[in-house]
C-alpha positions in Angstrom: -80.9 -86.2 -34.5 -78.6 -83.7 -33.1 -77.1 -81.3 -35.6 -74.0 -79.5 -34.5 -73.1 -76.4 -36.3 -69.8 -75.1 -36.5 -69.6 -71.5 -35.9 -66.9 -69.3 -37.3 -64.5 -68.6 -34.7 -64.1 -64.9 -34.2 -60.9 -63.5 -32.8 -60.0 -59.9 -32.9 -57.5 -59.3 -35.6 -54.7 -57.0 -34.2 -54.6 -53.9 -36.3 -51.8 -53.6 -38.8 -49.1 -51.4 -37.5 -48.8 -48.5 -39.9 -45.6 -46.8 -40.1 -46.0 -43.5 -38.5 -45.1 -40.8 -40.8 -42.5 -38.3 -39.8 -44.2 -35.0 -38.7 -43.7 -32.4 -41.4 -41.6 -30.2 -39.3 -39.3 -32.9 -38.3 -39.0 -34.0 -42.1 -37.9 -30.6 -43.1 -35.3 -30.5 -40.2 -33.8 -33.8 -41.2 -33.8 -32.9 -44.8 -32.1 -29.6 -44.2 -29.5 -31.4 -42.1 -29.0 -33.8 -44.9 -28.5 -31.0 -47.4 -26.1 -29.1 -45.1 -24.0 -32.2 -44.8 -24.1 -32.7 -48.6 -23.2 -29.1 -49.3 -19.5 -29.1 -48.8 -19.3 -32.5 -50.5 -21.0 -31.2 -53.5 -18.6 -28.2 -53.7 -15.4 -30.2 -53.5 -17.0 -32.9 -55.9 -17.5 -30.1 -58.5 -13.8 -29.3 -58.4 -12.9 -33.0 -58.5 -15.2 -33.5 -61.6 -13.7 -30.6 -63.7 -10.2 -31.3 -64.7 -8.7 -27.8 -64.9 -5.8 -26.0 -63.3 -7.5 -25.0 -60.0 -6.0 -22.4 -57.6 -3.8 -23.5 -54.7 -6.5 -23.7 -52.0 -8.7 -26.1 -54.3 -5.6 -28.3 -55.2 -4.9 -28.9 -51.6 -8.6 -29.6 -50.7 -8.8 -32.2 -53.5 -6.0 -34.2 -51.6 -8.7 -35.1 -49.1 -11.3 -36.3 -51.6 -11.5 -40.0 -50.3 -12.6 -38.8 -47.0 -15.8 -37.2 -48.5 -17.5 -40.6 -48.5 -18.0 -40.1 -44.8 -20.2 -36.9 -44.9 -21.8 -38.2 -48.1 -22.8 -41.3 -46.2 -24.0 -39.1 -43.3 -26.1 -37.0 -45.7 -27.8 -40.0 -47.1 -28.6 -41.3 -43.6 -30.1 -38.0 -42.6 -32.1 -37.9 -45.8 -33.6 -41.4 -45.2 -34.8 -40.2 -41.8 -36.4 -37.0 -43.4 -38.1 -39.3 -46.0 -38.1 -36.7 -48.8 -37.6 -38.5 -52.0 -35.7 -35.8 -53.9 -33.3 -35.3 -50.9 -32.8 -39.1 -50.8 -32.1 -39.3 -54.6 -29.7 -36.4 -54.4 -27.8 -37.8 -51.5 -27.6 -41.3 -53.1 -26.1 -39.9 -56.3 -23.7 -37.9 -54.4 -22.5 -41.0 -52.3 -22.3 -43.1 -55.5 -20.0 -40.5 -57.0 -17.7 -40.7 -54.0 -17.5 -44.4 -54.2 -16.7 -44.3 -57.8 -13.8 -41.9 -57.1 -12.6 -44.1 -54.2 -12.6 -47.2 -56.3 -12.2 -45.9 -59.9 -13.2 -48.2 -62.7 -11.1 -46.4 -65.2 -7.8 -46.6 -63.4 -4.9 -48.3 -65.0 -4.5 -52.1 -64.3 -1.5 -54.2 -64.8 -1.7 -56.4 -67.9 -1.5 -60.2 -67.5 1.5 -61.7 -69.1 0.9 -64.7 -71.4 1.6 -68.1 -69.8 5.2 -68.9 -70.0 6.5 -65.4 -70.5 9.9 -65.1 -68.8 9.9 -62.4 -66.1 11.8 -61.3 -63.1 10.1 -61.0 -59.7 11.2 -57.8 -57.8 10.5 -56.5 -54.3 10.6 -52.8 -54.1 10.3 -50.1 -51.4 10.2 -46.3 -51.3 10.4 -43.7 -48.6 10.6 -39.8 -48.0 12.9 -39.8 -45.0 12.0 -36.2 -44.0 15.4 -34.5 -44.2 17.1 -37.8 -43.3 15.4 -38.2 -39.9 13.8 -41.5 -40.6 15.1 -44.2 -38.3 17.8 -46.2 -40.1 17.5 -49.3 -38.0 13.8 -49.6 -38.7 14.5 -49.1 -42.4 17.1 -51.9 -42.6 14.8 -54.1 -40.5 11.9 -53.6 -43.0 14.3 -54.3 -45.8 15.6 -57.6 -44.4 12.1 -58.9 -43.2 10.3 -58.2 -46.5 13.0 -59.2 -48.9 13.3 -55.8 -50.4 15.7 -55.8 -53.4 15.3 -52.1 -54.6 14.9 -49.2 -52.2 14.5 -45.5 -53.2 14.8 -42.6 -50.6 13.9 -39.0 -51.1 15.2 -36.1 -48.8 18.3 -38.3 -48.4 21.1 -36.9 -46.2 24.8 -37.9 -45.5 23.7 -38.6 -42.0 21.1 -41.0 -42.8 23.4 -42.7 -45.3 26.1 -43.1 -42.6 23.3 -44.5 -40.1 22.1 -47.0 -42.9 25.7 -48.1 -43.4 26.1 -48.6 -39.6 22.9 -50.5 -39.5 23.9 -53.0 -42.1 22.4 -51.7 -45.3 25.3 -52.7 -47.4 24.8 -56.4 -46.4 21.4 -56.7 -48.0 21.4 -54.0 -50.7 25.2 -53.5 -51.6 24.8 -51.5 -54.8 24.2 -47.7 -54.3 23.7 -44.5 -56.3 23.5 -41.6 -54.0 23.5 -37.9 -53.9 22.8 -36.8 -50.3 21.9 -33.3 -49.4 20.6 -31.6 -46.3 17.9 -29.3 -48.1 15.5 -32.0 -48.8 16.8 -32.3 -52.5 18.9 -35.4 -51.9 18.2 -38.8 -53.1 19.4 -42.4 -53.0 18.8 -45.8 -54.6 20.0 -49.2 -52.9 19.8 -52.3 -54.8 20.6 -55.9 -54.9 21.0 -55.5 -58.7 23.7 -53.4 -60.5 22.6 -49.8 -61.2 23.6 -47.5 -64.1 23.2 -43.8 -63.8 21.3 -42.3 -66.8 20.8 -38.7 -65.8 18.4 -36.2 -64.1 14.9 -35.0 -64.9 15.7 -31.4 -66.0 14.7 -28.2 -64.2 13.4 -29.7 -61.1 14.2 -28.2 -57.6 14.4 -31.7 -56.0 16.8 -34.2 -57.5 15.0 -36.9 -59.6 17.6 -39.4 -60.7 16.9 -41.7 -63.7 18.9 -45.0 -63.8 18.8 -48.5 -65.3 18.5 -51.6 -63.0 20.0 -54.7 -64.5 17.6 -57.5 -63.2 18.4 -61.2 -63.0 16.0 -63.9 -61.7 18.3 -66.1 -59.7 15.9 -69.1 -60.0 15.2 -69.1 -63.9 18.1 -66.9 -65.1 15.6 -64.6 -66.8 17.0 -61.0 -67.3 15.4 -57.7 -67.8 16.3 -54.0 -67.7 14.3 -51.7 -65.6 14.2 -47.8 -66.1 14.0 -46.5 -62.6 13.1 -42.8 -61.6 13.4 -41.6 -58.1 10.4 -39.1 -57.9 10.2 -36.2 -55.7 8.1 -33.3 -56.9 7.9 -29.9 -55.2 4.8 -29.7 -53.1 2.0 -27.6 -54.2 2.3 -24.6 -51.7 2.5 -20.9 -52.1 3.5 -19.6 -55.5 5.3 -23.0 -56.2 2.2 -24.6 -57.6 3.4 -24.0 -61.2 6.7 -25.8 -60.5 4.7 -28.7 -59.0 2.7 -29.0 -62.2 5.9 -28.8 -64.1 7.6 -31.4 -62.1 4.7 -33.9 -62.8 4.8 -33.1 -66.5 8.5 -34.0 -66.4 7.8 -37.3 -64.7 5.1 -38.0 -67.4 7.5 -37.3 -70.2 9.9 -39.8 -68.6 7.1 -42.4 -68.3 6.5 -42.1 -72.0 9.8 -43.3 -72.9 10.1 -47.1 -74.3 10.9 -50.0 -71.9 9.9 -51.1 -68.5 9.3 -48.0 -66.4 9.1 -47.6 -62.7 8.7 -44.1 -61.3 8.6 -44.3 -57.6 8.6 -41.9 -54.7 7.0 -38.8 -53.3 4.7 -37.2 -55.9 3.2 -34.7 -53.5 0.0 -35.6 -55.3 -3.0 -37.8 -54.9 -5.0 -39.8 -57.5 -7.8 -37.0 -57.0 -5.4 -34.4 -58.7 -6.2 -34.1 -62.4 -2.6 -33.5 -62.9 -1.7 -36.8 -61.5 -4.4 -38.6 -63.5 -3.1 -36.8 -66.6 0.3 -38.2 -65.9 -1.2 -41.8 -65.9 -3.3 -41.1 -69.0 -0.8 -39.4 -71.2 2.5 -41.1 -70.3 1.6 -44.1 -72.6 -0.4 -41.9 -75.1 2.7 -40.0 -76.0 4.7 -43.3 -76.6 1.9 -44.8 -78.6 1.4 -41.6 -80.7 5.2 -41.9 -81.7 4.5 -45.5 -82.6 1.3 -44.8 -84.4 -0.8 -46.8 -81.9 -3.6 -45.6 -79.9 -4.8 -48.4 -77.6 -5.9 -46.6 -74.5 -3.4 -48.1 -72.2 -2.7 -46.2 -68.9 0.2 -46.3 -66.7 -0.4 -48.1 -63.4 -0.5 -46.4 -60.0 0.1 -49.7 -57.9 -1.5 -48.5 -54.7 -4.7 -47.4 -56.6 -4.7 -50.7 -58.6 -4.4 -52.6 -55.2 -7.5 -50.8 -53.8 -5.4 -48.9 -51.2 -6.8 -45.5 -51.5 -7.6 -45.4 -47.8 -4.0 -46.4 -46.9 -2.4 -43.0 -46.3 1.3 -42.2 -46.6 1.2 -38.6 -45.0 1.1 -37.3 -42.4 2.5 -39.8 -40.1 3.3 -37.3 -37.4 2.3 -33.8 -36.4 -1.2 -32.5 -36.7 -3.9 -35.2 -36.6 -5.1 -34.5 -40.2 -7.0 -37.1 -42.2 -4.2 -39.1 -44.1 -3.7 -38.8 -47.8 -1.7 -40.9 -50.4 1.2 -38.7 -51.6 3.7 -41.5 -52.2 3.3 -43.7 -55.4 4.8 -46.5 -57.4 3.8 -45.9 -61.2 4.6 -48.6 -63.7 4.4 -49.4 -67.3 1.1 -51.5 -67.9 3.2 -54.5 -68.7 4.6 -54.8 -65.2 2.6 -56.8 -62.8 2.3 -55.9 -59.3 0.9 -57.4 -55.9 1.5 -57.4 -52.2 1.2 -53.5 -51.9 1.5 -52.3 -48.4 2.3 -49.2 -46.3 4.5 -49.1 -43.3 5.1 -46.3 -40.7 8.8 -45.4 -40.1 9.8 -43.6 -36.8 11.2 -40.2 -37.5 9.6 -39.5 -40.8 6.2 -37.8 -41.6 5.8 -40.1 -44.7 5.2 -43.9 -44.6 7.2 -46.4 -46.7 5.5 -48.0 -49.5 6.4 -51.4 -50.9 5.1 -54.0 -53.4 6.0 -56.9 -55.5 6.6 -56.3 -59.3 6.8 -58.8 -62.1 8.9 -57.2 -64.8 8.9 -59.0 -68.2 12.2 -60.3 -69.4 14.0 -58.8 -72.4 
């Protein structure tokens, strides 16, 4: 009897490839580079996190806060290569803060109207025309193509008004309230709907008209009244930063009034300025306090609510600076919004902003 014995087969087992540690010196170099990339982000983030009246240079730096996400991401990548845990944790936290500011969870959101609530749909647009140099034909074309029913213009001039008339603006937006001026203080509102002048925000260098827009939905016949403010605050430059803060406070006071509010135009401020966030936070709290109600509602910055923090409105010409959002549509929370977009206009350093609003009837 022949017995065959099975022998265990022996094959060489390939050695498990172990991750080669980063040499100590290289680890230090990468970690130092990560911290150097994180340092300016940390500095500006400190200013962004503390809502006080910072000096001019800080206010201007804060405008570019959204772009800090890029060096923060670079710092994290360098930290991962360096493999020092505390540096990785630090840069992860820094990047997380930038993302929270880029897509803020505490921003005001439009409230959903109950089913069956009558409302008027309204297409709106706003533009700072840069001393009336914006191309009139492009403005009228955008109005036609996008079904714009309400247009606000800042830095409006008589020359621009004449050019818009020649381009056919009266055919699409026949109602006009206008105060042209060549020194950047002029303003105009063009509308499909009737306009009623209410007044001006007081003590502001640039004209900020307040008016009633009498809305009617052609399909349902629903009617509503919209309180519109054509916003143009002074920019925060030189010694005028105090006037900039005063202008924003005046806008907030107007926003606190009862009714459907739309405050649209060039705020010369971004969501990263505490002064602008305070406008959104306190506009309704003033109204609620008078009514004995504290429900925590906020005004809505339509662009921020639409996730458009990386859709800059300035500068559209000149130096190749990182773009920032200076132009805003701010509404009462009861006004719905959708289809927010930004459009470049030849001749202006600002882009036009447009959206669809749903204004409750009544």
